[in-house]
N, C-alpha and C positions, 0 to 999 in steps of 0.2 A: 887488761892485765893478764899475763900468763899465769899458769898454775905455779911455776917456779917463783915468779915475782910475788904472788900472793902468799906463797909458803914463807918466803923471807919476811914479808911484812907481818904476817901472823906470828912468826917466831920472835920478831922484835917486840911486838905488842905483848906476847906472853911473858917474855923476859921482863918487860917493864912492869907487868902486873904481878909477877911472881919472881922477883930477883933471887930469892933463896933457892929456887929450882932451876936456875940458869943452866947449870951443867946438864941436867936431865933434858931440858928443852933443846939445848944445842945438840945433844946426842940424837934426839928424835929428828931434828932437822937434818943432821948429817946422814942419818939412816935413810930418810926419805929421798934426799938428793942422790945418794948412792944407788938406791933402788931404781930411781928414774934413769940415771945414767946407764944402768944395767939393762934397760929396756922395759922396765915395768911402766904401767900406765900412770901418767902424771896425775890424772884425776883421782885414781885410786890411792896413790901415795899421799896426795893432799888430804883426802878424806880420812885416811888413817892417822895422819899427823893431827888434824883437827880433833879427832876423837880422843887421841892421847892427851892433847892439851885440855880438852873438856874434862877428862878424868882427873887431871891435876887440879883443875878449878874446883871440882866437887870435893876432892880431898882437902883442899886448902881453905874452903869457905864453909864454916860451920852452918849447919841447918840446910844445906843444899842436898 
């Protein structure tokens, strides 16, 4: 699976986990894809997206 495919799969999973944050997750996904299309590293943009989703997870789950 390519980074772009994994990015899309992770975005869908994050939206399913945090539907109230859908807009933010879509924005993060769109930014990552835009950066990749501009020539940035797919691996780096994927890692940045995953880090942002992890931050959402920590904000959303008490005690984490």
